[in-house]
MARGUFI-729623 format. One line per field, with one value per residue (C-alpha): residue in one letter; residue number from 1; x, y, z. Coordinates in nm, 4 decimals. Example, Ala and Ser with C-alpha at 12.3 -4.5 7.8 and 13.67 -1.06 7.14 Angstrom:
# residues 2
r: c(A, S) .
k: c(1, 2) .
px: c(1.2300, 1.3670) .
py: c(-0.4500, -0.1060) .
pz: c(0.7800, 0.7140) .
//
This chain:
# residues 518
r: c(M, I, N, L, R, V, G, D, L, V, V, R, N, A, K, I, S, P, D, A, V, A, L, I, E, D, D, R, A, L, T, W, S, E, F, D, R, S, T, N, R, M, A, N, G, L, A, A, I, K, L, A, K, N, D, R, I, A, T, V, I, R, N, G, A, A, A, V, Q, M, I, F, S, I, A, K, A, G, M, L, A, V, P, I, N, Y, G, L, T, T, G, E, I, E, V, L, L, D, D, S, K, P, N, A, I, I, V, D, A, E, F, V, D, R, L, R, D, I, L, T, R, P, G, V, T, V, I, V, R, G, E, A, A, V, P, P, E, W, L, S, Y, Q, S, I, E, E, R, G, D, E, N, T, V, T, V, N, I, D, P, D, E, I, R, T, I, R, Y, T, S, G, T, T, A, A, P, K, G, C, L, G, T, H, R, Q, I, L, S, S, I, D, N, F, F, S, Q, I, P, V, S, S, T, G, P, F, L, Q, M, L, P, L, F, S, G, A, G, I, W, M, A, I, A, A, A, Y, H, G, V, A, N, V, L, T, R, D, F, D, P, R, D, A, L, Q, K, I, E, T, H, G, V, T, H, T, C, G, V, P, T, M, M, S, R, L, G, D, E, L, R, K, G, T, Y, N, I, D, S, L, Q, L, F, G, Y, T, G, S, K, M, P, P, G, T, I, R, R, A, L, D, L, F, P, C, G, F, Y, Q, G, F, G, G, G, E, M, G, G, L, V, S, Y, L, M, P, E, H, H, R, E, A, L, L, L, E, N, P, A, R, L, L, A, S, V, G, R, P, A, K, Y, A, E, I, C, I, R, N, L, Q, D, G, T, P, L, P, P, N, E, P, G, E, I, T, V, R, S, P, S, N, F, S, G, Y, L, N, R, P, E, D, T, A, K, T, L, R, G, E, W, V, Y, T, G, D, I, G, Y, L, D, D, D, G, F, L, F, A, V, D, R, A, K, D, M, V, V, T, G, G, M, N, V, S, S, A, E, V, E, A, V, L, S, E, H, P, C, V, K, A, V, A, V, I, G, L, P, S, D, E, W, G, E, T, V, T, A, V, V, V, L, H, E, G, Q, D, I, S, E, S, E, L, I, G, F, A, R, K, Q, L, A, G, Y, K, S, P, K, A, V, H, F, V, T, T, F, P, M, N, S, V, G, K, I, L, K, R, E, L, R, D, Q, F, A, A, V, R) .
k: c(1, 2, 3, 4, 5, 6, 7, 8, 9, 10, 11, 12, 13, 14, 15, 16, 17, 18, 19, 20, 21, 22, 23, 24, 25, 26, 27, 28, 29, 30, 31, 32, 33, 34, 35, 36, 37, 38, 39, 40, 41, 42, 43, 44, 45, 46, 47, 48, 49, 50, 51, 52, 53, 54, 55, 56, 57, 58, 59, 60, 61, 62, 63, 64, 65, 66, 67, 68, 69, 70, 71, 72, 73, 74, 75, 76, 77, 78, 79, 80, 81, 82, 83, 84, 85, 86, 87, 88, 89, 90, 91, 92, 93, 94, 95, 96, 97, 98, 99, 100, 101, 102, 103, 104, 105, 106, 107, 108, 109, 110, 111, 112, 113, 114, 115, 116, 117, 118, 119, 120, 121, 122, 123, 124, 125, 126, 127, 128, 129, 130, 131, 132, 133, 134, 135, 136, 137, 138, 139, 140, 141, 142, 143, 144, 145, 146, 147, 148, 149, 150, 151, 152, 153, 154, 155, 156, 157, 158, 159, 160, 161, 162, 163, 164, 165, 166, 167, 168, 169, 170, 171, 172, 173, 174, 175, 176, 177, 178, 179, 180, 181, 182, 183, 184, 185, 186, 187, 188, 189, 190, 191, 192, 193, 194, 195, 196, 197, 198, 199, 200, 201, 202, 203, 204, 205, 206, 207, 208, 209, 210, 211, 212, 213, 214, 215, 216, 217, 218, 219, 220, 221, 222, 223, 224, 225, 226, 227, 228, 229, 230, 231, 232, 233, 234, 235, 236, 237, 238, 239, 240, 241, 242, 243, 244, 245, 246, 247, 248, 249, 250, 251, 252, 253, 254, 255, 256, 257, 258, 259, 260, 261, 262, 263, 264, 265, 266, 267, 268, 269, 270, 271, 272, 273, 274, 275, 276, 277, 278, 279, 280, 281, 282, 283, 284, 285, 286, 287, 288, 289, 290, 291, 292, 293, 294, 295, 296, 297, 298, 299, 300, 301, 302, 303, 304, 305, 306, 307, 308, 309, 310, 311, 312, 313, 314, 315, 316, 317, 318, 319, 320, 321, 322, 323, 324, 325, 326, 327, 328, 329, 330, 331, 332, 333, 334, 335, 336, 337, 338, 339, 340, 341, 342, 343, 344, 345, 346, 347, 348, 349, 350, 351, 352, 353, 354, 355, 356, 357, 358, 359, 360, 361, 362, 363, 364, 365, 366, 367, 368, 369, 370, 371, 372, 373, 374, 375, 376, 377, 378, 379, 380, 381, 382, 383, 384, 385, 386, 387, 388, 389, 390, 391, 392, 393, 394, 395, 396, 397, 398, 399, 400, 401, 402, 403, 404, 405, 406, 407, 408, 409, 410, 411, 412, 413, 414, 415, 416, 417, 418, 419, 420, 421, 422, 423, 424, 425, 426, 427, 428, 429, 430, 431, 432, 433, 434, 435, 436, 437, 438, 439, 440, 441, 442, 443, 444, 445, 446, 447, 448, 449, 450, 451, 452, 453, 454, 455, 456, 457, 458, 459, 460, 461, 462, 463, 464, 465, 466, 467, 468, 469, 470, 471, 472, 473, 474, 475, 476, 477, 478, 479, 480, 481, 482, 483, 484, 485, 486, 487, 488, 489, 490, 491, 492, 493, 494, 495, 496, 497, 498, 499, 500, 501, 502, 503, 504, 505, 506, 507, 508, 509, 510, 511, 512, 513, 514, 515, 516, 517, 518) .
px: c(8.4801, 8.3166, 8.5144, 8.3283, 8.0933, 7.7674, 7.8932, 8.1996, 7.9814, 7.9029, 8.2656, 8.3815, 8.1250, 8.2100, 8.5751, 8.5157, 8.2170, 8.1740, 7.9488, 7.7321, 7.3775, 7.3120, 6.9523, 6.6615, 6.3647, 6.0983, 6.2934, 6.5984, 6.9121, 7.1947, 7.5409, 7.7555, 7.9892, 7.6921, 7.5402, 7.8707, 7.8945, 7.5319, 7.5691, 7.8896, 7.7079, 7.4299, 7.6637, 7.8869, 7.5808, 7.4511, 7.7901, 7.7805, 7.4708, 7.6539, 7.5169, 7.7877, 7.8822, 7.6354, 7.3599, 7.0205, 6.8471, 6.4804, 6.3398, 5.9742, 6.0065, 5.8574, 6.0373, 6.2611, 6.6178, 6.6163, 6.5243, 6.8171, 7.0416, 6.9627, 7.0452, 7.3981, 7.4502, 7.3668, 7.5911, 7.8815, 7.8407, 7.8570, 7.5129, 7.2248, 6.9333, 6.5847, 6.3530, 5.9872, 5.6808, 5.4973, 5.1743, 5.1517, 4.9138, 5.0442, 5.0199, 5.2146, 5.4922, 5.5069, 5.5713, 5.8680, 6.0121, 5.9743, 6.1579, 6.4393, 6.4997, 6.6419, 6.8761, 6.7208, 6.4049, 6.3892, 6.0311, 5.8604, 5.6584, 5.3405, 5.3488, 5.4209, 5.0619, 4.9729, 5.2879, 5.3577, 5.2606, 5.4908, 5.7958, 5.8847, 6.1037, 6.3649, 6.7093, 6.5841, 6.6580, 6.3674, 6.4554, 6.1754, 6.2091, 5.9922, 5.7756, 5.5716, 5.4791, 5.7031, 5.8405, 6.1451, 6.3782, 6.3121, 6.5585, 6.5080, 6.6562, 6.8041, 6.9822, 7.1532, 7.2823, 7.4037, 7.5963, 7.7810, 8.0653, 8.1423, 8.4658, 8.5052, 8.3544, 8.6338, 8.4463, 8.6169, 8.3575, 8.4104, 8.2041, 8.0693, 7.9260, 7.5483, 7.4191, 7.0422, 6.7529, 6.4721, 6.1377, 5.9503, 5.6033, 5.7387, 5.5097, 5.3878, 5.1921, 5.4982, 5.7196, 6.0841, 6.3861, 6.6227, 6.9876, 7.1914, 7.5548, 7.7286, 7.8875, 7.5608, 7.3682, 7.6668, 7.7291, 7.3679, 7.3958, 7.7350, 7.6093, 7.2879, 7.4828, 7.6991, 7.3896, 7.1248, 7.2025, 7.1332, 7.2371, 7.4717, 7.3735, 7.0599, 6.8990, 6.6904, 6.3349, 6.2696, 5.9055, 5.9388, 5.9089, 6.2428, 6.1429, 6.1136, 6.3980, 6.3517, 6.3343, 6.6514, 6.8212, 6.7322, 6.8677, 7.1986, 7.2101, 7.1836, 7.4802, 7.6723, 7.6095, 7.7006, 7.3737, 7.1143, 6.8149, 6.4903, 6.2701, 5.8938, 5.7186, 5.4388, 5.3708, 5.1421, 5.1393, 5.0985, 5.3798, 5.6048, 5.5528, 5.6154, 5.9408, 6.0538, 5.9895, 6.1390, 6.4571, 6.5259, 6.4936, 6.6456, 6.5683, 6.3030, 6.1706, 5.8325, 5.5757, 5.3143, 5.0488, 5.2656, 5.3193, 4.9463, 4.8633, 5.1392, 4.9970, 4.6462, 4.7771, 4.9963, 4.6885, 4.5025, 4.7727, 5.0463, 5.3902, 5.7296, 5.9012, 6.1357, 6.4325, 6.3122, 6.5239, 6.4516, 6.1669, 6.2150, 5.9309, 5.9344, 5.7432, 5.4559, 5.3373, 5.2579, 4.9619, 5.0952, 4.8228, 4.9449, 5.3010, 5.1921, 5.0023, 5.3037, 5.5356, 5.3087, 5.2717, 5.6116, 5.9205, 6.1588, 6.2749, 6.1518, 6.3096, 6.1553, 6.3472, 6.2686, 6.4124, 6.3350, 6.4712, 6.6256, 6.7991, 6.9347, 6.8156, 6.7251, 6.8396, 6.6695, 6.5865, 6.3437, 6.5635, 6.4529, 6.5288, 6.3052, 6.0169, 6.0749, 6.1127, 5.7885, 5.5855, 5.7104, 5.5948, 5.2649, 5.1974, 5.3742, 5.1891, 5.3937, 5.7335, 5.5962, 5.4621, 5.8135, 6.0537, 6.3410, 6.6638, 6.8813, 7.1244, 7.4878, 7.5895, 7.3048, 7.2514, 6.8901, 6.7962, 6.4417, 6.4127, 6.1691, 5.9585, 5.9908, 6.3587, 6.5272, 6.6702, 6.7172, 6.4371, 6.4605, 6.3260, 5.9494, 5.8903, 5.7661, 5.9367, 6.0818, 6.2979, 6.6361, 6.9089, 7.2848, 7.4175, 7.6724, 7.3796, 7.1990, 7.1029, 7.2690, 6.9608, 6.6687, 6.6974, 6.6045, 6.4831, 6.7436, 6.4906, 6.3502, 6.7044, 6.8045, 6.4978, 6.5534, 6.9328, 7.0868, 7.4569, 7.5006, 7.1388, 6.8296, 6.5084, 6.2641, 5.9324, 5.8284, 5.7172, 5.8389, 6.0134, 6.2812, 6.1798, 6.3959, 6.5339, 6.6341, 6.3490, 6.2195, 5.8460, 5.7310, 5.3910, 5.2914, 5.4064, 5.4573, 5.3128, 5.0344, 5.1741, 4.9747, 5.1714, 4.9567, 5.0914, 5.4427, 5.3886, 5.4048, 5.0995, 5.0955, 4.7627, 4.8074, 4.8329, 4.5085, 4.3356, 4.4364, 4.2727, 3.9495, 3.9207, 3.8874, 3.5459, 3.2742, 3.0725, 3.3595, 3.3901, 3.6696, 3.8543, 4.0973, 4.2779, 4.3885, 4.5254, 4.3163, 4.4584, 4.4242, 4.5336, 4.6026, 4.7459, 4.8917, 4.6815, 4.4055, 4.3743, 4.0517, 3.8908, 3.6721, 3.4690, 3.2486, 3.0200, 2.8976, 2.5465, 2.2856, 2.5350, 2.5193, 2.7644, 2.8137, 3.1238, 3.1831, 3.1516, 3.4114, 3.6509, 3.6086, 3.6870, 4.0127, 4.1125, 4.1134, 4.3957, 4.5802, 4.7468, 4.5286, 4.7214, 4.6891, 4.3134, 4.0913, 3.9430, 3.6671, 3.4951, 3.3146, 3.0884, 3.0657, 2.9156, 3.2162, 3.5727, 3.7228, 3.9548, 4.2207, 4.2394, 4.4105, 4.1685, 4.3738, 4.1899, 4.2612, 4.3340, 4.4108, 4.0485, 3.9279, 4.1406, 3.9991, 3.6435, 3.6479, 3.8769, 3.5796, 3.3538, 3.5946) .
py: c(-2.2406, -2.4291, -2.3795, -2.6302, -2.5523, -2.7460, -2.9307, -3.0521, -3.2900, -3.5032, -3.5033, -3.6106, -3.8909, -4.0205, -4.0498, -4.1984, -4.4252, -4.4484, -4.7552, -4.6454, -4.5408, -4.1675, -4.1534, -4.3955, -4.3120, -4.5817, -4.8957, -4.7076, -4.6462, -4.4123, -4.4476, -4.1521, -4.2062, -4.2152, -3.9092, -3.7222, -3.7948, -3.6978, -3.3646, -3.2990, -3.3672, -3.1239, -2.8520, -2.8809, -2.8989, -2.5694, -2.4143, -2.5606, -2.3549, -2.0398, -2.0135, -1.8873, -1.8501, -1.6311, -1.6802, -1.7494, -2.0812, -2.1033, -2.4537, -2.5566, -2.9319, -3.1968, -3.3999, -3.6672, -3.7422, -3.4541, -3.2033, -3.3180, -3.3300, -2.9647, -2.8549, -2.9910, -2.9270, -2.5583, -2.5387, -2.7047, -2.4616, -2.1603, -2.0497, -1.9297, -2.1643, -2.0105, -2.2943, -2.2174, -2.3786, -2.5453, -2.5336, -2.1561, -2.0034, -1.8852, -1.5237, -1.5947, -1.7715, -1.4839, -1.2415, -1.4519, -1.4753, -1.1005, -1.0366, -1.2919, -1.2343, -1.5812, -1.6545, -1.9991, -2.1757, -2.5539, -2.6794, -3.0182, -3.1016, -3.1372, -2.7648, -2.6373, -2.5855, -2.3903, -2.1762, -2.1459, -1.7775, -1.6635, -1.8762, -1.7121, -1.4155, -1.2244, -1.3721, -1.6525, -2.0169, -2.2530, -2.6175, -2.8766, -3.2026, -3.4667, -3.4822, -3.1754, -2.9806, -2.6740, -2.3982, -2.5075, -2.2694, -2.4386, -2.7097, -3.0519, -3.1524, -3.4611, -3.2514, -3.0483, -3.3661, -3.4914, -3.1686, -3.1949, -3.4330, -3.6146, -3.4295, -3.2550, -2.9069, -2.6526, -2.3308, -2.1288, -2.0645, -1.8866, -2.0367, -1.6882, -1.6383, -1.6451, -1.9934, -1.9479, -1.7054, -1.8761, -1.7050, -1.6858, -1.5446, -1.3319, -1.1101, -0.8739, -0.9297, -0.9108, -1.2232, -1.1740, -1.3619, -1.4719, -1.4717, -1.7603, -1.8627, -2.2010, -2.1376, -2.0386, -2.3568, -2.5821, -2.4064, -2.4732, -2.8403, -2.8911, -2.7449, -2.9488, -3.2738, -3.1586, -3.1361, -3.3809, -3.7557, -3.8618, -4.2149, -4.2593, -4.6235, -4.5693, -4.3376, -4.0244, -4.0064, -3.6887, -3.6025, -3.2249, -3.0490, -2.9729, -2.6147, -2.5380, -2.4278, -2.7247, -2.9720, -2.8386, -2.8367, -3.2053, -3.3056, -3.1301, -3.2667, -3.6245, -3.5596, -3.3950, -3.7045, -3.9348, -4.1304, -4.2133, -3.9880, -4.1821, -3.9639, -3.9218, -3.7541, -3.6128, -3.6734, -3.9707, -4.1267, -4.4821, -4.4463, -4.2831, -4.5629, -4.8267, -4.6558, -4.6443, -5.0199, -5.1143, -4.9085, -4.9130, -4.5364, -4.4071, -4.0331, -3.8111, -3.4628, -3.3092, -3.0551, -3.1282, -3.2093, -3.4921, -3.6395, -3.6348, -3.8072, -4.0654, -4.1464, -4.1918, -4.4321, -4.6180, -4.6929, -4.8306, -5.0450, -5.2901, -5.1416, -5.2350, -4.9014, -5.0195, -4.8827, -4.5255, -4.3691, -3.9981, -3.7781, -3.4022, -3.1555, -2.7883, -2.5228, -2.4552, -2.5233, -2.8821, -2.9212, -3.0891, -3.3526, -3.4532, -3.4856, -3.7023, -3.9350, -3.9572, -4.0439, -4.3364, -4.4517, -4.4157, -4.6204, -4.3243, -4.0094, -3.6649, -3.3247, -2.9928, -2.7200, -2.3493, -2.1421, -1.9926, -1.8695, -1.5572, -1.7635, -2.0075, -2.3106, -2.4173, -2.2087, -2.3779, -2.7385, -2.9216, -3.2288, -3.5939, -3.5992, -3.2954, -3.4863, -3.7792, -3.5548, -3.3741, -3.6918, -3.7158, -3.3645, -3.2801, -3.0360, -3.1813, -2.9446, -2.6453, -2.7916, -2.9437, -2.6008, -2.4556, -2.4678, -2.5775, -2.4133, -2.2035, -2.4109, -2.4116, -2.2092, -1.9558, -1.6662, -1.5641, -1.2316, -1.1160, -0.7440, -0.4685, -0.3922, -0.0160, 0.0430, -0.2935, -0.3288, -0.6853, -0.8116, -1.0297, -1.3872, -1.4411, -1.1033, -1.1300, -0.9344, -0.9791, -1.2875, -1.1860, -1.4288, -1.4154, -1.7226, -1.8170, -1.9404, -1.6029, -1.5043, -1.2293, -1.0159, -0.9924, -0.9641, -0.6163, -0.5053, -0.2927, -0.1356, -0.4738, -0.6075, -0.3159, -0.3752, -0.7506, -0.7818, -0.5376, -0.5983, -0.9613, -0.9970, -1.1157, -0.9567, -1.2382, -1.0580, -1.3420, -1.2640, -1.4876, -1.5157, -1.7182, -1.8716, -1.9030, -2.2382, -2.0975, -2.2515, -2.0432, -1.9937, -1.8500, -1.7075, -1.4812, -1.3213, -0.9518, -0.9286, -1.1847, -1.4483, -1.7721, -2.0992, -2.3777, -2.7231, -2.5850, -2.3224, -1.9490, -1.7506, -1.3730, -1.2559, -0.9287, -1.1139, -1.3050, -0.9900, -0.8065, -1.0735, -1.0965, -0.7186, -0.7183, -0.8843, -0.6212, -0.7515, -0.7197, -0.3980, -0.5062, -0.8274, -0.9581, -1.2893, -1.4854, -1.8288, -2.0522, -2.3578, -2.6885, -3.0337, -3.1309, -2.8150, -2.6288, -2.3302, -2.2828, -1.9690, -1.8046, -1.4884, -1.2567, -1.0384, -0.7296, -0.6999, -0.3808, -0.2892, -0.4756, -0.7271, -1.1017, -1.3800, -1.7293, -1.8692, -2.1157, -1.8448, -1.6262, -1.9181, -2.0072, -1.6466, -1.6628, -1.9996, -1.8544, -1.6197, -1.7978, -2.1337, -2.3811, -2.3631, -1.9825, -1.9764, -1.9460, -2.2690, -2.0825, -1.7438, -1.5744, -1.2774, -0.9948, -0.6462, -0.4754, -0.5422, -0.4857, -0.1853, -0.0204, 0.3527, 0.4258, 0.2224, -0.0949, -0.4264, -0.6323, -0.9700, -1.1273, -1.0687, -1.2207, -1.5294, -1.5651, -1.5128, -1.7635, -2.0264, -2.1328, -2.1928, -2.3780) .
pz: c(11.6444, 11.3564, 11.0348, 10.8200, 10.5336, 10.4961, 10.1879, 10.3799, 10.5804, 10.2766, 10.1601, 10.5077, 10.5380, 10.1899, 10.2947, 10.6398, 10.5689, 10.1907, 10.2008, 10.4939, 10.4066, 10.3757, 10.2507, 10.2469, 10.0250, 9.9931, 9.8922, 9.7631, 9.9707, 9.8779, 10.0337, 10.1354, 9.8408, 9.6014, 9.7642, 9.7448, 9.3718, 9.3080, 9.4874, 9.2929, 8.9660, 9.0503, 9.1823, 8.8759, 8.6512, 8.7864, 8.7158, 8.3630, 8.2819, 8.3906, 8.7423, 8.9769, 9.3415, 9.5369, 9.2774, 9.4340, 9.3686, 9.4650, 9.5145, 9.5094, 9.5601, 9.7839, 10.0474, 9.9057, 9.8028, 9.5531, 9.8233, 10.0387, 9.7319, 9.6586, 10.0148, 9.9818, 9.6083, 9.6435, 9.9511, 9.7680, 9.4780, 9.7119, 9.5956, 9.8131, 9.8704, 9.8753, 9.9895, 9.9273, 10.0815, 9.7935, 9.9979, 9.9645, 9.7131, 9.3776, 9.4938, 9.8111, 9.6205, 9.3740, 9.6606, 9.7755, 9.4249, 9.3765, 9.7024, 9.6641, 9.2900, 9.2227, 8.9342, 8.8948, 9.0113, 9.0534, 9.0603, 9.0748, 8.7644, 8.9699, 9.0519, 8.7008, 8.5842, 8.8973, 8.8976, 8.5247, 8.4986, 8.7807, 8.6940, 8.3632, 8.4564, 8.2575, 8.3093, 8.5371, 8.4535, 8.5241, 8.5943, 8.6127, 8.8041, 8.6411, 8.3306, 8.2376, 7.9262, 7.9518, 7.7270, 7.5216, 7.7054, 8.0403, 8.1440, 8.2966, 8.6298, 8.4659, 8.2047, 8.4782, 8.6403, 8.3020, 8.2364, 8.5665, 8.6429, 8.9670, 9.0363, 9.3718, 9.3699, 9.4156, 9.4925, 9.7674, 10.0397, 10.3696, 10.6560, 10.7322, 10.3846, 10.3425, 10.2628, 10.2604, 10.2422, 10.4304, 10.4571, 10.7819, 10.8299, 11.1113, 11.3109, 11.0386, 10.7200, 10.4955, 10.4786, 10.5669, 10.4342, 10.7113, 10.6050, 10.7445, 10.7035, 10.6954, 11.0366, 11.2028, 11.1243, 11.1934, 11.5254, 11.6191, 11.5228, 11.6889, 12.0121, 11.9932, 11.9851, 12.2744, 12.4906, 12.3628, 12.3947, 12.0342, 11.9391, 11.6432, 11.5955, 11.3896, 11.1369, 11.1774, 11.0471, 10.8460, 10.9204, 10.8813, 10.5444, 10.3826, 10.3008, 10.6736, 10.8980, 11.1307, 10.8420, 10.6785, 11.0195, 11.0703, 10.7289, 10.7929, 11.1495, 11.0189, 10.7892, 11.0748, 11.2899, 11.0006, 11.0125, 10.7516, 10.6905, 10.6323, 10.4130, 10.4068, 10.1138, 10.3284, 10.6941, 10.7477, 11.0968, 10.9739, 10.7220, 10.9834, 11.2357, 10.9688, 10.8724, 11.2361, 11.2603, 10.9224, 10.9425, 11.3167, 11.3512, 11.6749, 11.6588, 11.5063, 11.5545, 11.4815, 11.5840, 11.8529, 11.5910, 11.4617, 11.8055, 11.8713, 11.5423, 11.5887, 11.9305, 11.7890, 11.5237, 11.7717, 11.9851, 11.6824, 11.5227, 11.6095, 11.5544, 11.6925, 11.7537, 12.0287, 11.8326, 11.8893, 12.1625, 12.1316, 12.0068, 11.9822, 11.9459, 11.8631, 11.6727, 11.9128, 12.2629, 12.3536, 12.5907, 12.9089, 12.8845, 12.5396, 12.6694, 12.9621, 12.7281, 12.4962, 12.7858, 12.8716, 12.5108, 12.3430, 12.4419, 12.4116, 12.5828, 12.4794, 12.4478, 12.3607, 12.1807, 12.1710, 11.8895, 11.5511, 11.2211, 11.3661, 11.6348, 11.3771, 11.5689, 11.9220, 12.2175, 12.5130, 12.5910, 12.8121, 12.8453, 12.8639, 13.2366, 13.2864, 13.1287, 13.3612, 13.6661, 13.5838, 13.6315, 13.9892, 14.0766, 14.2406, 13.9562, 13.6476, 13.4129, 13.5270, 13.4329, 13.1125, 13.0158, 13.0138, 12.7184, 12.9386, 13.0431, 12.8126, 12.6089, 12.7223, 12.4161, 12.4283, 12.6632, 12.7226, 12.8749, 12.9514, 12.8857, 12.9694, 12.6612, 12.7084, 12.7822, 12.7180, 13.0672, 13.1994, 13.4223, 13.7339, 13.7534, 13.7185, 13.5532, 13.1909, 12.9155, 12.5684, 12.5182, 12.3743, 12.2727, 12.2213, 12.0401, 11.7711, 11.5635, 11.5489, 11.1946, 10.9885, 10.9275, 10.6860, 10.3090, 10.1803, 10.5248, 10.7034, 10.9417, 11.0482, 11.0834, 11.3078, 11.5236, 11.5610, 11.5574, 11.8050, 11.8380, 11.9422, 12.0564, 11.8719, 11.9999, 11.9371, 11.9791, 12.2125, 12.5657, 12.8439, 13.1773, 13.3544, 13.6859, 13.9965, 13.8718, 13.5338, 13.3328, 13.0442, 12.9940, 12.6589, 12.7457, 12.4566, 12.1332, 12.1174, 11.7685, 11.8027, 11.5724, 11.5703, 11.5690, 11.4277, 11.3532, 11.3921, 11.1209, 11.1886, 11.0812, 11.0900, 11.2308, 11.0425, 10.7110, 10.7728, 10.8973, 10.5806, 10.3631, 10.5628, 10.5722, 10.1937, 10.2132, 10.1679, 10.4616, 10.7102, 10.9079, 11.1424, 11.2235, 11.4830, 11.4325, 11.7375, 11.8171, 12.0403, 12.2209, 12.0375, 12.1522, 11.7902, 11.6349, 11.9307, 11.8253, 11.5703, 11.3599, 11.4709, 11.3359, 11.5437, 11.3082, 11.3253, 11.0209, 10.8584, 10.9662, 10.7663, 10.6242, 10.6732, 10.5888, 10.7264, 10.8936, 10.6081, 10.3430, 10.5130, 10.5618, 10.1944, 10.0977, 10.2957, 10.1500, 9.7995, 9.8957, 10.1757, 10.2243, 10.4097, 10.7358, 10.7395, 10.6812, 10.9898, 11.1197, 11.3012, 11.2840, 11.5723, 11.5028, 11.7562, 11.7573, 11.9182, 12.0310, 12.3763, 12.3444, 12.5553, 12.6223, 12.2919, 12.0832, 12.0411, 12.0334, 12.3446, 12.1890, 12.5245, 12.6280, 12.3010, 12.3628, 12.7121, 12.5884, 12.3044, 12.4537, 12.6649, 12.3630, 12.1319) .
//
């Protein structure tokens, strides 16, 4: 059983390898001893302004050393991290702040003008990182560091205490905050390294955003493994390949979109990425053709992980050897379309959607998971928690099956969530926005296959009689209220929807109909 807390990883590395590199950002490197002291300063600085254990700290900051510093500083202080996607609209961020009710908000200066009106809240401390014109009662990030000392943080934290509230789009319009403990994420990471052959001789490349579950997981995993984390501000394929070459990166993880764009750049330029030994991908389905091209192009092995916020990490793996074996098969696409076998530490059961009874191999049902990394429930949502977390089992809402060889195939989502570029998009949320347009009578949002994005958000719309609006106008309307990745990339106009006997739109038929015209 894992009895560590997340902050313990930095303390351990500073003792064992004080001069080894912990973080690399542009031309600056930070050793483990330096990183330990900096996280102590921030944790103690937060306490100096009267923030206490179990207080909630929302962060709206870009990738970089500060984002990693906050992950471990908040953990050391025994506070709850609330990472927020800075790419969301102001209204979407406001919803998350209203739900999480943070005691403090740490925000990059570049976002202050856009978010100013929603940051000022009674009793909430606002901390700005960087230069910005702000109210006098707001504090600077630098001043917090200056108030804190470098002494070891002495807060008593149980590994089973909540460490984070991380929001996931889920499968309904309302965002839900997943509650996760120190033990859950460290159990996931410990078990990952027991199964995936990750080298400890070189650094990780952090391509994923540090507000996302997978990005945070990667940052903590690098610390767990005791290796450096090479940071990227925003994903850029050329920059990523240059960093792999410059720093001798051995392991990275991304979503299928990233792999596709890296491959395109690799074909165009001259890069020495021979150090790269392992590339993990997760977040959405990878077209088998894209995987085959990557296997020919990259010098490394690949693994795929299936998981999610409610599962606390990855619970099945398509291992590097499975990728190699697939190329020897007459039909490699079938194996490459799976998400691998259940992890050694996770039990997966496919259940009947009506009565929850276990199903035999090759029969689709709801994917349910029992794992030490399973989350602790949703913030402020007891009914949703009871529906998703039933005893030791997480009911994922994903539809899939296990074949005769124990490989898991995730074939659909029970609640029609679209996964685009590794980001979860609730179709209901997009439908609610489009339905507000006066020309729209009815709308169904679906995900259509995309080699680049995994899926693209696509709207199928019925207009009111006599009304007319163009595809671009409707997409523009959505973009004013939704983050870019949530907005539809295409709109198809129809006069009627296919319905079942109880009047429910048959989205599967819409997917089949419009997949052919994409």
